[in-house]
mmJSON file of the N, C-alpha and C atoms, coordinates in Angstrom:
{"data_MODEL":{"atom_site":{
"group_PDB":["ATOM","ATOM","ATOM","ATOM","ATOM","ATOM","ATOM","ATOM","ATOM","ATOM","ATOM","ATOM","ATOM","ATOM","ATOM","ATOM","ATOM","ATOM","ATOM","ATOM","ATOM","ATOM","ATOM","ATOM","ATOM","ATOM","ATOM","ATOM","ATOM","ATOM","ATOM","ATOM","ATOM","ATOM","ATOM","ATOM","ATOM","ATOM","ATOM","ATOM","ATOM","ATOM","ATOM","ATOM","ATOM","ATOM","ATOM","ATOM","ATOM","ATOM","ATOM","ATOM","ATOM","ATOM","ATOM","ATOM","ATOM","ATOM","ATOM","ATOM","ATOM","ATOM","ATOM","ATOM","ATOM","ATOM","ATOM","ATOM","ATOM","ATOM","ATOM","ATOM","ATOM","ATOM","ATOM","ATOM","ATOM","ATOM","ATOM","ATOM","ATOM","ATOM","ATOM","ATOM","ATOM","ATOM","ATOM","ATOM","ATOM","ATOM","ATOM","ATOM","ATOM","ATOM","ATOM","ATOM","ATOM","ATOM","ATOM","ATOM","ATOM","ATOM","ATOM","ATOM","ATOM","ATOM","ATOM","ATOM","ATOM","ATOM","ATOM","ATOM","ATOM","ATOM","ATOM","ATOM","ATOM","ATOM","ATOM","ATOM","ATOM","ATOM","ATOM","ATOM","ATOM","ATOM","ATOM","ATOM","ATOM","ATOM","ATOM","ATOM","ATOM","ATOM","ATOM","ATOM","ATOM","ATOM","ATOM","ATOM","ATOM","ATOM","ATOM","ATOM","ATOM","ATOM","ATOM","ATOM","ATOM","ATOM","ATOM","ATOM","ATOM","ATOM","ATOM","ATOM","ATOM","ATOM","ATOM","ATOM","ATOM","ATOM","ATOM","ATOM","ATOM","ATOM","ATOM","ATOM","ATOM","ATOM","ATOM","ATOM","ATOM","ATOM","ATOM","ATOM","ATOM","ATOM","ATOM","ATOM","ATOM","ATOM","ATOM","ATOM","ATOM","ATOM","ATOM","ATOM","ATOM","ATOM","ATOM","ATOM","ATOM","ATOM","ATOM","ATOM","ATOM","ATOM","ATOM","ATOM","ATOM","ATOM","ATOM","ATOM","ATOM","ATOM","ATOM","ATOM","ATOM","ATOM","ATOM","ATOM","ATOM","ATOM","ATOM","ATOM","ATOM","ATOM","ATOM","ATOM","ATOM","ATOM","ATOM","ATOM","ATOM","ATOM","ATOM","ATOM","ATOM","ATOM","ATOM","ATOM","ATOM","ATOM","ATOM","ATOM","ATOM","ATOM","ATOM","ATOM"],
"id":[1,2,3,4,5,6,7,8,9,10,11,12,13,14,15,16,17,18,19,20,21,22,23,24,25,26,27,28,29,30,31,32,33,34,35,36,37,38,39,40,41,42,43,44,45,46,47,48,49,50,51,52,53,54,55,56,57,58,59,60,61,62,63,64,65,66,67,68,69,70,71,72,73,74,75,76,77,78,79,80,81,82,83,84,85,86,87,88,89,90,91,92,93,94,95,96,97,98,99,100,101,102,103,104,105,106,107,108,109,110,111,112,113,114,115,116,117,118,119,120,121,122,123,124,125,126,127,128,129,130,131,132,133,134,135,136,137,138,139,140,141,142,143,144,145,146,147,148,149,150,151,152,153,154,155,156,157,158,159,160,161,162,163,164,165,166,167,168,169,170,171,172,173,174,175,176,177,178,179,180,181,182,183,184,185,186,187,188,189,190,191,192,193,194,195,196,197,198,199,200,201,202,203,204,205,206,207,208,209,210,211,212,213,214,215,216,217,218,219,220,221,222,223,224,225,226,227,228,229,230,231,232,233,234,235,236,237,238,239,240],
"type_symbol":["N","C","C","N","C","C","N","C","C","N","C","C","N","C","C","N","C","C","N","C","C","N","C","C","N","C","C","N","C","C","N","C","C","N","C","C","N","C","C","N","C","C","N","C","C","N","C","C","N","C","C","N","C","C","N","C","C","N","C","C","N","C","C","N","C","C","N","C","C","N","C","C","N","C","C","N","C","C","N","C","C","N","C","C","N","C","C","N","C","C","N","C","C","N","C","C","N","C","C","N","C","C","N","C","C","N","C","C","N","C","C","N","C","C","N","C","C","N","C","C","N","C","C","N","C","C","N","C","C","N","C","C","N","C","C","N","C","C","N","C","C","N","C","C","N","C","C","N","C","C","N","C","C","N","C","C","N","C","C","N","C","C","N","C","C","N","C","C","N","C","C","N","C","C","N","C","C","N","C","C","N","C","C","N","C","C","N","C","C","N","C","C","N","C","C","N","C","C","N","C","C","N","C","C","N","C","C","N","C","C","N","C","C","N","C","C","N","C","C","N","C","C","N","C","C","N","C","C","N","C","C","N","C","C","N","C","C","N","C","C"],
"label_atom_id":["N","CA","C","N","CA","C","N","CA","C","N","CA","C","N","CA","C","N","CA","C","N","CA","C","N","CA","C","N","CA","C","N","CA","C","N","CA","C","N","CA","C","N","CA","C","N","CA","C","N","CA","C","N","CA","C","N","CA","C","N","CA","C","N","CA","C","N","CA","C","N","CA","C","N","CA","C","N","CA","C","N","CA","C","N","CA","C","N","CA","C","N","CA","C","N","CA","C","N","CA","C","N","CA","C","N","CA","C","N","CA","C","N","CA","C","N","CA","C","N","CA","C","N","CA","C","N","CA","C","N","CA","C","N","CA","C","N","CA","C","N","CA","C","N","CA","C","N","CA","C","N","CA","C","N","CA","C","N","CA","C","N","CA","C","N","CA","C","N","CA","C","N","CA","C","N","CA","C","N","CA","C","N","CA","C","N","CA","C","N","CA","C","N","CA","C","N","CA","C","N","CA","C","N","CA","C","N","CA","C","N","CA","C","N","CA","C","N","CA","C","N","CA","C","N","CA","C","N","CA","C","N","CA","C","N","CA","C","N","CA","C","N","CA","C","N","CA","C","N","CA","C","N","CA","C","N","CA","C","N","CA","C","N","CA","C","N","CA","C","N","CA","C","N","CA","C","N","CA","C"],
"label_alt_id":[null,null,null,null,null,null,null,null,null,null,null,null,null,null,null,null,null,null,null,null,null,null,null,null,null,null,null,null,null,null,null,null,null,null,null,null,null,null,null,null,null,null,null,null,null,null,null,null,null,null,null,null,null,null,null,null,null,null,null,null,null,null,null,null,null,null,null,null,null,null,null,null,null,null,null,null,null,null,null,null,null,null,null,null,null,null,null,null,null,null,null,null,null,null,null,null,null,null,null,null,null,null,null,null,null,null,null,null,null,null,null,null,null,null,null,null,null,null,null,null,null,null,null,null,null,null,null,null,null,null,null,null,null,null,null,null,null,null,null,null,null,null,null,null,null,null,null,null,null,null,null,null,null,null,null,null,null,null,null,null,null,null,null,null,null,null,null,null,null,null,null,null,null,null,null,null,null,null,null,null,null,null,null,null,null,null,null,null,null,null,null,null,null,null,null,null,null,null,null,null,null,null,null,null,null,null,null,null,null,null,null,null,null,null,null,null,null,null,null,null,null,null,null,null,null,null,null,null,null,null,null,null,null,null,null,null,null,null,null,null],
"label_comp_id":["ARG","ARG","ARG","GLU","GLU","GLU","TRP","TRP","TRP","LEU","LEU","LEU","VAL","VAL","VAL","CYS","CYS","CYS","GLY","GLY","GLY","GLY","GLY","GLY","GLY","GLY","GLY","ARG","ARG","ARG","HIS","HIS","HIS","ASN","ASN","ASN","PRO","PRO","PRO","ALA","ALA","ALA","MET","MET","MET","MET","MET","MET","ALA","ALA","ALA","ALA","ALA","ALA","LEU","LEU","LEU","GLY","GLY","GLY","ARG","ARG","ARG","LEU","LEU","LEU","LEU","LEU","LEU","GLY","GLY","GLY","THR","THR","THR","PRO","PRO","PRO","VAL","VAL","VAL","ARG","ARG","ARG","PRO","PRO","PRO","VAL","VAL","VAL","GLU","GLU","GLU","ALA","ALA","ALA","VAL","VAL","VAL","GLY","GLY","GLY","TRP","TRP","TRP","ASN","ASN","ASN","GLY","GLY","GLY","ASP","ASP","ASP","ALA","ALA","ALA","LEU","LEU","LEU","GLU","GLU","GLU","ALA","ALA","ALA","GLN","GLN","GLN","ALA","ALA","ALA","PHE","PHE","PHE","ALA","ALA","ALA","TYR","TYR","TYR","LEU","LEU","LEU","ALA","ALA","ALA","VAL","VAL","VAL","ARG","ARG","ARG","SER","SER","SER","VAL","VAL","VAL","LEU","LEU","LEU","GLY","GLY","GLY","LEU","LEU","LEU","PRO","PRO","PRO","LEU","LEU","LEU","SER","SER","SER","LEU","LEU","LEU","PRO","PRO","PRO","SER","SER","SER","THR","THR","THR","THR","THR","THR","GLY","GLY","GLY","ALA","ALA","ALA","PRO","PRO","PRO","HIS","HIS","HIS","PRO","PRO","PRO","VAL","VAL","VAL","CYS","CYS","CYS","GLY","GLY","GLY","GLY","GLY","GLY","ARG","ARG","ARG","LEU","LEU","LEU","PHE","PHE","PHE","GLU","GLU","GLU","ARG","ARG","ARG","PRO","PRO","PRO","SER","SER","SER"],
"label_asym_id":["A","A","A","A","A","A","A","A","A","A","A","A","A","A","A","A","A","A","A","A","A","A","A","A","A","A","A","A","A","A","A","A","A","A","A","A","A","A","A","A","A","A","A","A","A","A","A","A","A","A","A","A","A","A","A","A","A","A","A","A","A","A","A","A","A","A","A","A","A","A","A","A","A","A","A","A","A","A","A","A","A","A","A","A","A","A","A","A","A","A","A","A","A","A","A","A","A","A","A","A","A","A","A","A","A","A","A","A","A","A","A","A","A","A","A","A","A","A","A","A","A","A","A","A","A","A","A","A","A","A","A","A","A","A","A","A","A","A","A","A","A","A","A","A","A","A","A","A","A","A","A","A","A","A","A","A","A","A","A","A","A","A","A","A","A","A","A","A","A","A","A","A","A","A","A","A","A","A","A","A","A","A","A","A","A","A","A","A","A","A","A","A","A","A","A","A","A","A","A","A","A","A","A","A","A","A","A","A","A","A","A","A","A","A","A","A","A","A","A","A","A","A","A","A","A","A","A","A","A","A","A","A","A","A","A","A","A","A","A","A"],
"label_entity_id":["1","1","1","1","1","1","1","1","1","1","1","1","1","1","1","1","1","1","1","1","1","1","1","1","1","1","1","1","1","1","1","1","1","1","1","1","1","1","1","1","1","1","1","1","1","1","1","1","1","1","1","1","1","1","1","1","1","1","1","1","1","1","1","1","1","1","1","1","1","1","1","1","1","1","1","1","1","1","1","1","1","1","1","1","1","1","1","1","1","1","1","1","1","1","1","1","1","1","1","1","1","1","1","1","1","1","1","1","1","1","1","1","1","1","1","1","1","1","1","1","1","1","1","1","1","1","1","1","1","1","1","1","1","1","1","1","1","1","1","1","1","1","1","1","1","1","1","1","1","1","1","1","1","1","1","1","1","1","1","1","1","1","1","1","1","1","1","1","1","1","1","1","1","1","1","1","1","1","1","1","1","1","1","1","1","1","1","1","1","1","1","1","1","1","1","1","1","1","1","1","1","1","1","1","1","1","1","1","1","1","1","1","1","1","1","1","1","1","1","1","1","1","1","1","1","1","1","1","1","1","1","1","1","1","1","1","1","1","1","1"],
"label_seq_id":[1,1,1,2,2,2,3,3,3,4,4,4,5,5,5,6,6,6,7,7,7,8,8,8,9,9,9,10,10,10,11,11,11,12,12,12,13,13,13,14,14,14,15,15,15,16,16,16,17,17,17,18,18,18,19,19,19,20,20,20,21,21,21,22,22,22,23,23,23,24,24,24,25,25,25,26,26,26,27,27,27,28,28,28,29,29,29,30,30,30,31,31,31,32,32,32,33,33,33,34,34,34,35,35,35,36,36,36,37,37,37,38,38,38,39,39,39,40,40,40,41,41,41,42,42,42,43,43,43,44,44,44,45,45,45,46,46,46,47,47,47,48,48,48,49,49,49,50,50,50,51,51,51,52,52,52,53,53,53,54,54,54,55,55,55,56,56,56,57,57,57,58,58,58,59,59,59,60,60,60,61,61,61,62,62,62,63,63,63,64,64,64,65,65,65,66,66,66,67,67,67,68,68,68,69,69,69,70,70,70,71,71,71,72,72,72,73,73,73,74,74,74,75,75,75,76,76,76,77,77,77,78,78,78,79,79,79,80,80,80],
"pdbx_PDB_ins_code":[null,null,null,null,null,null,null,null,null,null,null,null,null,null,null,null,null,null,null,null,null,null,null,null,null,null,null,null,null,null,null,null,null,null,null,null,null,null,null,null,null,null,null,null,null,null,null,null,null,null,null,null,null,null,null,null,null,null,null,null,null,null,null,null,null,null,null,null,null,null,null,null,null,null,null,null,null,null,null,null,null,null,null,null,null,null,null,null,null,null,null,null,null,null,null,null,null,null,null,null,null,null,null,null,null,null,null,null,null,null,null,null,null,null,null,null,null,null,null,null,null,null,null,null,null,null,null,null,null,null,null,null,null,null,null,null,null,null,null,null,null,null,null,null,null,null,null,null,null,null,null,null,null,null,null,null,null,null,null,null,null,null,null,null,null,null,null,null,null,null,null,null,null,null,null,null,null,null,null,null,null,null,null,null,null,null,null,null,null,null,null,null,null,null,null,null,null,null,null,null,null,null,null,null,null,null,null,null,null,null,null,null,null,null,null,null,null,null,null,null,null,null,null,null,null,null,null,null,null,null,null,null,null,null,null,null,null,null,null,null],
"Cartn_x":[-41.925,-41.617,-41.804,-41.761,-42.091,-41.515,-41.661,-41.624,-42.419,-43.152,-44.54,-43.569,-43.992,-43.778,-44.746,-44.299,-45.234,-44.422,-45.031,-44.128,-44.42,-44.309,-44.574,-43.56,-42.329,-41.637,-42.325,-43.689,-44.176,-44.999,-45.099,-46.086,-44.795,-43.595,-42.671,-42.273,-42.883,-42.647,-41.291,-40.138,-38.992,-38.133,-38.725,-37.928,-38.746,-39.567,-40.521,-39.584,-39.457,-38.526,-37.242,-36.74,-35.13,-35.022,-36.184,-36.173,-36.573,-36.828,-37.031,-36.064,-35.812,-34.018,-33.021,-32.925,-31.744,-32.312,-33.368,-33.79,-34.129,-34.409,-34.875,-35.572,-36.711,-37.945,-39.136,-40.44,-41.217,-41.884,-41.994,-42.125,-43.467,-44.097,-45.631,-46.107,-46.694,-47.334,-48.052,-48.068,-48.858,-50.597,-50.92,-52.376,-52.834,-51.312,-51.82,-52.517,-52.486,-52.818,-53.849,-54.151,-55.387,-54.438,-53.382,-52.877,-53.448,-53.169,-53.278,-51.822,-50.982,-49.786,-49.423,-50.387,-49.997,-50.339,-51.386,-51.549,-49.873,-49.504,-48.317,-46.876,-46.969,-46.114,-45.996,-47.445,-47.671,-47.364,-47.599,-47.576,-46.402,-45.23,-43.827,-43.236,-43.313,-42.958,-43.543,-44.655,-45.324,-44.049,-43.901,-43.496,-41.923,-41.1,-39.964,-39.854,-40.737,-41.054,-41.002,-41.794,-41.899,-40.653,-40.143,-38.707,-37.859,-37.856,-36.793,-37.28,-38.393,-38.723,-38.327,-38.761,-38.223,-36.487,-35.849,-34.514,-34.147,-35.293,-34.583,-34.169,-33.093,-32.597,-33.327,-32.942,-33.685,-33.368,-32.189,-31.239,-30.588,-30.306,-29.591,-28.168,-27.029,-26.113,-26.488,-27.839,-28.234,-29.153,-29.889,-30.385,-30.052,-28.536,-28.543,-27.147,-25.994,-24.809,-23.971,-24.744,-24.337,-23.724,-22.372,-21.424,-21.822,-23.461,-23.784,-25.517,-26.051,-27.67,-27.522,-28.394,-28.372,-29.461,-29.596,-31.096,-31.164,-32.382,-33.166,-32.419,-33.202,-33.11,-33.516,-33.408,-33.949,-35.147,-35.552,-36.932,-36.119,-37.118,-36.45,-38.054,-37.596,-38.894,-38.779,-40.603,-40.514,-40.261,-39.285,-39.206,-40.422,-40.342,-41.893,-41.707],
"Cartn_y":[208.433,209.679,210.879,211.849,213.109,214.303,215.489,217.074,217.692,218.396,219.201,220.585,221.362,222.816,224.25,225.005,225.8,227.331,228.483,229.186,229.961,231.184,231.711,230.929,230.266,229.423,228.071,227.596,226.653,226.978,228.112,228.89,228.873,228.641,228.771,226.722,226.502,225.452,225.076,226.24,226.007,225.602,226.301,225.885,224.747,224.27,223.232,221.913,222.272,221.2,220.943,222.198,221.772,221.299,221.506,220.784,219.742,219.141,217.543,216.931,217.176,217.129,216.812,218.022,217.867,216.669,216.69,215.877,214.191,214.389,212.94,212.092,212.689,212.734,213.562,212.981,214.035,215.245,216.319,217.573,218.085,218.325,219.331,220.271,221.108,222.263,221.391,222.356,221.812,221.945,222.547,222.483,220.409,220.107,218.865,217.521,218.284,217.417,218.227,219.375,219.994,221.248,221.372,222.389,223.767,224.719,226.275,226.675,226.86,227.271,228.545,229.408,230.897,231.196,230.177,230.431,229.758,228.683,227.912,229.06,229.744,230.722,231.619,232.415,233.2,232.773,231.688,231.172,230.869,230.589,230.325,231.729,232.876,234.06,235.053,234.549,235.157,234.326,232.947,232.038,232.98,232.881,233.657,234.56,235.832,237.236,237.294,236.509,236.243,235.985,234.565,234.172,235.635,236.34,237.325,238.301,238.72,239.623,239.346,238.181,237.558,237.36,237.602,237.026,235.7,234.945,233.472,233.243,232.102,231.953,231.119,231.422,231.316,229.899,229.466,228.415,228.02,226.392,226.156,224.84,224.978,224.044,222.333,222.077,220.867,220.917,221.943,221.673,222.197,223.45,223.866,223.855,223.401,223.071,224.505,225.525,226.571,226.591,227.368,227.232,227.486,228.286,228.402,228.995,229.229,229.79,230.716,231.328,232.524,233.128,234.246,235.21,235.722,236.366,236.45,238.444,238.971,240.357,240.894,242.829,243.516,244.214,244.916,245.543,246.951,247.876,249.16,250.548,251.244,251.993,252.866,252.961,254.114,255.219,255.907,257.489,258.371,259.347,260.137,261.126],
"Cartn_z":[177.006,177.641,176.966,177.296,176.356,177.244,176.894,177.307,176.983,177.897,177.881,177.815,176.992,176.968,177.113,178.316,178.536,178.174,178.21,177.585,176.163,176.129,174.417,173.323,173.869,172.829,172.488,173.117,172.843,171.376,170.948,170.152,168.896,168.594,167.686,167.391,166.032,165.552,165.452,164.843,164.738,165.942,167.089,168.677,169.022,168.921,169.222,168.434,167.11,166.642,166.685,167.082,168.049,169.009,169.794,171.264,170.915,170.615,169.886,169.427,168.251,167.855,169.116,170.094,171.152,172.307,172.408,173.577,172.917,171.647,171.165,172.077,171.905,172.633,171.894,172.289,171.452,172.388,172.33,172.546,172.681,173.273,172.984,173.735,173.477,174.127,175.506,176.651,177.33,176.989,176.255,176.212,175.664,175.053,174.54,175.64,176.601,178.046,178.949,177.873,178.389,179.731,179.758,180.8,180.233,180.647,179.837,180.102,179.386,178.959,179.365,179.297,179.381,180.897,181.391,182.873,184.023,183.338,184.123,184.244,182.609,182.615,183.62,183.819,184.701,185.868,186.253,187.776,187.994,187.161,187.49,187.253,186.753,186.908,188.21,188.993,190.29,191.135,191.353,191.924,192.183,191.383,190.833,191.605,191.244,191.815,193.464,193.883,195.615,195.99,195.719,195.94,196.041,194.836,194.832,196.116,196.021,196.893,198.591,198.463,200.024,199.946,199.221,198.991,198.939,198.701,198.725,197.282,197.524,196.483,194.8,193.861,192.511,192.047,192.477,191.669,193.007,193.181,193.75,193.113,193.622,193.44,193.029,193.947,193.643,192.302,192.085,190.692,189.435,189.429,188.436,188.34,189.509,189.337,189.568,190.069,190.556,191.689,192.176,192.777,194.193,194.375,195.497,195.027,196.098,195.852,195.342,194.472,193.865,193.875,194.474,194.045,192.88,192.678,191.412,191.241,190.499,189.998,191.231,190.81,191.935,191.642,192.999,192.671,192.716,191.853,192.202,192.025,193.033,193.199,192.014,191.474,190.031,190.284,189.582,189.925,189.862,190.428,190.509,189.451],
"occupancy":[1.0,1.0,1.0,1.0,1.0,1.0,1.0,1.0,1.0,1.0,1.0,1.0,1.0,1.0,1.0,1.0,1.0,1.0,1.0,1.0,1.0,1.0,1.0,1.0,1.0,1.0,1.0,1.0,1.0,1.0,1.0,1.0,1.0,1.0,1.0,1.0,1.0,1.0,1.0,1.0,1.0,1.0,1.0,1.0,1.0,1.0,1.0,1.0,1.0,1.0,1.0,1.0,1.0,1.0,1.0,1.0,1.0,1.0,1.0,1.0,1.0,1.0,1.0,1.0,1.0,1.0,1.0,1.0,1.0,1.0,1.0,1.0,1.0,1.0,1.0,1.0,1.0,1.0,1.0,1.0,1.0,1.0,1.0,1.0,1.0,1.0,1.0,1.0,1.0,1.0,1.0,1.0,1.0,1.0,1.0,1.0,1.0,1.0,1.0,1.0,1.0,1.0,1.0,1.0,1.0,1.0,1.0,1.0,1.0,1.0,1.0,1.0,1.0,1.0,1.0,1.0,1.0,1.0,1.0,1.0,1.0,1.0,1.0,1.0,1.0,1.0,1.0,1.0,1.0,1.0,1.0,1.0,1.0,1.0,1.0,1.0,1.0,1.0,1.0,1.0,1.0,1.0,1.0,1.0,1.0,1.0,1.0,1.0,1.0,1.0,1.0,1.0,1.0,1.0,1.0,1.0,1.0,1.0,1.0,1.0,1.0,1.0,1.0,1.0,1.0,1.0,1.0,1.0,1.0,1.0,1.0,1.0,1.0,1.0,1.0,1.0,1.0,1.0,1.0,1.0,1.0,1.0,1.0,1.0,1.0,1.0,1.0,1.0,1.0,1.0,1.0,1.0,1.0,1.0,1.0,1.0,1.0,1.0,1.0,1.0,1.0,1.0,1.0,1.0,1.0,1.0,1.0,1.0,1.0,1.0,1.0,1.0,1.0,1.0,1.0,1.0,1.0,1.0,1.0,1.0,1.0,1.0,1.0,1.0,1.0,1.0,1.0,1.0,1.0,1.0,1.0,1.0,1.0,1.0,1.0,1.0,1.0,1.0,1.0,1.0],
"B_iso_or_equiv":[0.0,0.0,0.0,0.0,0.0,0.0,0.0,0.0,0.0,0.0,0.0,0.0,0.0,0.0,0.0,0.0,0.0,0.0,0.0,0.0,0.0,0.0,0.0,0.0,0.0,0.0,0.0,0.0,0.0,0.0,0.0,0.0,0.0,0.0,0.0,0.0,0.0,0.0,0.0,0.0,0.0,0.0,0.0,0.0,0.0,0.0,0.0,0.0,0.0,0.0,0.0,0.0,0.0,0.0,0.0,0.0,0.0,0.0,0.0,0.0,0.0,0.0,0.0,0.0,0.0,0.0,0.0,0.0,0.0,0.0,0.0,0.0,0.0,0.0,0.0,0.0,0.0,0.0,0.0,0.0,0.0,0.0,0.0,0.0,0.0,0.0,0.0,0.0,0.0,0.0,0.0,0.0,0.0,0.0,0.0,0.0,0.0,0.0,0.0,0.0,0.0,0.0,0.0,0.0,0.0,0.0,0.0,0.0,0.0,0.0,0.0,0.0,0.0,0.0,0.0,0.0,0.0,0.0,0.0,0.0,0.0,0.0,0.0,0.0,0.0,0.0,0.0,0.0,0.0,0.0,0.0,0.0,0.0,0.0,0.0,0.0,0.0,0.0,0.0,0.0,0.0,0.0,0.0,0.0,0.0,0.0,0.0,0.0,0.0,0.0,0.0,0.0,0.0,0.0,0.0,0.0,0.0,0.0,0.0,0.0,0.0,0.0,0.0,0.0,0.0,0.0,0.0,0.0,0.0,0.0,0.0,0.0,0.0,0.0,0.0,0.0,0.0,0.0,0.0,0.0,0.0,0.0,0.0,0.0,0.0,0.0,0.0,0.0,0.0,0.0,0.0,0.0,0.0,0.0,0.0,0.0,0.0,0.0,0.0,0.0,0.0,0.0,0.0,0.0,0.0,0.0,0.0,0.0,0.0,0.0,0.0,0.0,0.0,0.0,0.0,0.0,0.0,0.0,0.0,0.0,0.0,0.0,0.0,0.0,0.0,0.0,0.0,0.0,0.0,0.0,0.0,0.0,0.0,0.0,0.0,0.0,0.0,0.0,0.0,0.0],
"pdbx_formal_charge":[null,null,null,null,null,null,null,null,null,null,null,null,null,null,null,null,null,null,null,null,null,null,null,null,null,null,null,null,null,null,null,null,null,null,null,null,null,null,null,null,null,null,null,null,null,null,null,null,null,null,null,null,null,null,null,null,null,null,null,null,null,null,null,null,null,null,null,null,null,null,null,null,null,null,null,null,null,null,null,null,null,null,null,null,null,null,null,null,null,null,null,null,null,null,null,null,null,null,null,null,null,null,null,null,null,null,null,null,null,null,null,null,null,null,null,null,null,null,null,null,null,null,null,null,null,null,null,null,null,null,null,null,null,null,null,null,null,null,null,null,null,null,null,null,null,null,null,null,null,null,null,null,null,null,null,null,null,null,null,null,null,null,null,null,null,null,null,null,null,null,null,null,null,null,null,null,null,null,null,null,null,null,null,null,null,null,null,null,null,null,null,null,null,null,null,null,null,null,null,null,null,null,null,null,null,null,null,null,null,null,null,null,null,null,null,null,null,null,null,null,null,null,null,null,null,null,null,null,null,null,null,null,null,null,null,null,null,null,null,null],
"auth_seq_id":[1,1,1,2,2,2,3,3,3,4,4,4,5,5,5,6,6,6,7,7,7,8,8,8,9,9,9,10,10,10,11,11,11,12,12,12,13,13,13,14,14,14,15,15,15,16,16,16,17,17,17,18,18,18,19,19,19,20,20,20,21,21,21,22,22,22,23,23,23,24,24,24,25,25,25,26,26,26,27,27,27,28,28,28,29,29,29,30,30,30,31,31,31,32,32,32,33,33,33,34,34,34,35,35,35,36,36,36,37,37,37,38,38,38,39,39,39,40,40,40,41,41,41,42,42,42,43,43,43,44,44,44,45,45,45,46,46,46,47,47,47,48,48,48,49,49,49,50,50,50,51,51,51,52,52,52,53,53,53,54,54,54,55,55,55,56,56,56,57,57,57,58,58,58,59,59,59,60,60,60,61,61,61,62,62,62,63,63,63,64,64,64,65,65,65,66,66,66,67,67,67,68,68,68,69,69,69,70,70,70,71,71,71,72,72,72,73,73,73,74,74,74,75,75,75,76,76,76,77,77,77,78,78,78,79,79,79,80,80,80],
"auth_comp_id":["ARG","ARG","ARG","GLU","GLU","GLU","TRP","TRP","TRP","LEU","LEU","LEU","VAL","VAL","VAL","CYS","CYS","CYS","GLY","GLY","GLY","GLY","GLY","GLY","GLY","GLY","GLY","ARG","ARG","ARG","HIS","HIS","HIS","ASN","ASN","ASN","PRO","PRO","PRO","ALA","ALA","ALA","MET","MET","MET","MET","MET","MET","ALA","ALA","ALA","ALA","ALA","ALA","LEU","LEU","LEU","GLY","GLY","GLY","ARG","ARG","ARG","LEU","LEU","LEU","LEU","LEU","LEU","GLY","GLY","GLY","THR","THR","THR","PRO","PRO","PRO","VAL","VAL","VAL","ARG","ARG","ARG","PRO","PRO","PRO","VAL","VAL","VAL","GLU","GLU","GLU","ALA","ALA","ALA","VAL","VAL","VAL","GLY","GLY","GLY","TRP","TRP","TRP","ASN","ASN","ASN","GLY","GLY","GLY","ASP","ASP","ASP","ALA","ALA","ALA","LEU","LEU","LEU","GLU","GLU","GLU","ALA","ALA","ALA","GLN","GLN","GLN","ALA","ALA","ALA","PHE","PHE","PHE","ALA","ALA","ALA","TYR","TYR","TYR","LEU","LEU","LEU","ALA","ALA","ALA","VAL","VAL","VAL","ARG","ARG","ARG","SER","SER","SER","VAL","VAL","VAL","LEU","LEU","LEU","GLY","GLY","GLY","LEU","LEU","LEU","PRO","PRO","PRO","LEU","LEU","LEU","SER","SER","SER","LEU","LEU","LEU","PRO","PRO","PRO","SER","SER","SER","THR","THR","THR","THR","THR","THR","GLY","GLY","GLY","ALA","ALA","ALA","PRO","PRO","PRO","HIS","HIS","HIS","PRO","PRO","PRO","VAL","VAL","VAL","CYS","CYS","CYS","GLY","GLY","GLY","GLY","GLY","GLY","ARG","ARG","ARG","LEU","LEU","LEU","PHE","PHE","PHE","GLU","GLU","GLU","ARG","ARG","ARG","PRO","PRO","PRO","SER","SER","SER"],
"auth_asym_id":["A","A","A","A","A","A","A","A","A","A","A","A","A","A","A","A","A","A","A","A","A","A","A","A","A","A","A","A","A","A","A","A","A","A","A","A","A","A","A","A","A","A","A","A","A","A","A","A","A","A","A","A","A","A","A","A","A","A","A","A","A","A","A","A","A","A","A","A","A","A","A","A","A","A","A","A","A","A","A","A","A","A","A","A","A","A","A","A","A","A","A","A","A","A","A","A","A","A","A","A","A","A","A","A","A","A","A","A","A","A","A","A","A","A","A","A","A","A","A","A","A","A","A","A","A","A","A","A","A","A","A","A","A","A","A","A","A","A","A","A","A","A","A","A","A","A","A","A","A","A","A","A","A","A","A","A","A","A","A","A","A","A","A","A","A","A","A","A","A","A","A","A","A","A","A","A","A","A","A","A","A","A","A","A","A","A","A","A","A","A","A","A","A","A","A","A","A","A","A","A","A","A","A","A","A","A","A","A","A","A","A","A","A","A","A","A","A","A","A","A","A","A","A","A","A","A","A","A","A","A","A","A","A","A","A","A","A","A","A","A"],
"auth_atom_id":["N","CA","C","N","CA","C","N","CA","C","N","CA","C","N","CA","C","N","CA","C","N","CA","C","N","CA","C","N","CA","C","N","CA","C","N","CA","C","N","CA","C","N","CA","C","N","CA","C","N","CA","C","N","CA","C","N","CA","C","N","CA","C","N","CA","C","N","CA","C","N","CA","C","N","CA","C","N","CA","C","N","CA","C","N","CA","C","N","CA","C","N","CA","C","N","CA","C","N","CA","C","N","CA","C","N","CA","C","N","CA","C","N","CA","C","N","CA","C","N","CA","C","N","CA","C","N","CA","C","N","CA","C","N","CA","C","N","CA","C","N","CA","C","N","CA","C","N","CA","C","N","CA","C","N","CA","C","N","CA","C","N","CA","C","N","CA","C","N","CA","C","N","CA","C","N","CA","C","N","CA","C","N","CA","C","N","CA","C","N","CA","C","N","CA","C","N","CA","C","N","CA","C","N","CA","C","N","CA","C","N","CA","C","N","CA","C","N","CA","C","N","CA","C","N","CA","C","N","CA","C","N","CA","C","N","CA","C","N","CA","C","N","CA","C","N","CA","C","N","CA","C","N","CA","C","N","CA","C","N","CA","C","N","CA","C","N","CA","C","N","CA","C","N","CA","C","N","CA","C"],
"pdbx_PDB_model_num":[1,1,1,1,1,1,1,1,1,1,1,1,1,1,1,1,1,1,1,1,1,1,1,1,1,1,1,1,1,1,1,1,1,1,1,1,1,1,1,1,1,1,1,1,1,1,1,1,1,1,1,1,1,1,1,1,1,1,1,1,1,1,1,1,1,1,1,1,1,1,1,1,1,1,1,1,1,1,1,1,1,1,1,1,1,1,1,1,1,1,1,1,1,1,1,1,1,1,1,1,1,1,1,1,1,1,1,1,1,1,1,1,1,1,1,1,1,1,1,1,1,1,1,1,1,1,1,1,1,1,1,1,1,1,1,1,1,1,1,1,1,1,1,1,1,1,1,1,1,1,1,1,1,1,1,1,1,1,1,1,1,1,1,1,1,1,1,1,1,1,1,1,1,1,1,1,1,1,1,1,1,1,1,1,1,1,1,1,1,1,1,1,1,1,1,1,1,1,1,1,1,1,1,1,1,1,1,1,1,1,1,1,1,1,1,1,1,1,1,1,1,1,1,1,1,1,1,1,1,1,1,1,1,1,1,1,1,1,1,1]
}}}
């Protein structure tokens, strides 16, 4: 068993080593299995953005332990 990491933190050796110690299992960047970590991170943010725009929750009690479903941030119009 191992953890595959995407996002900018995967480029930080200290963070990857700390994750490996905390998880007690190998931690590798997703590129180790042929995936594009930057593309995966971009897709994740796009998914979260669409859910926010639609007013859908980003976290649920069943996945995060939050007391209720929680929506994401806010969108603001750019000032003229």
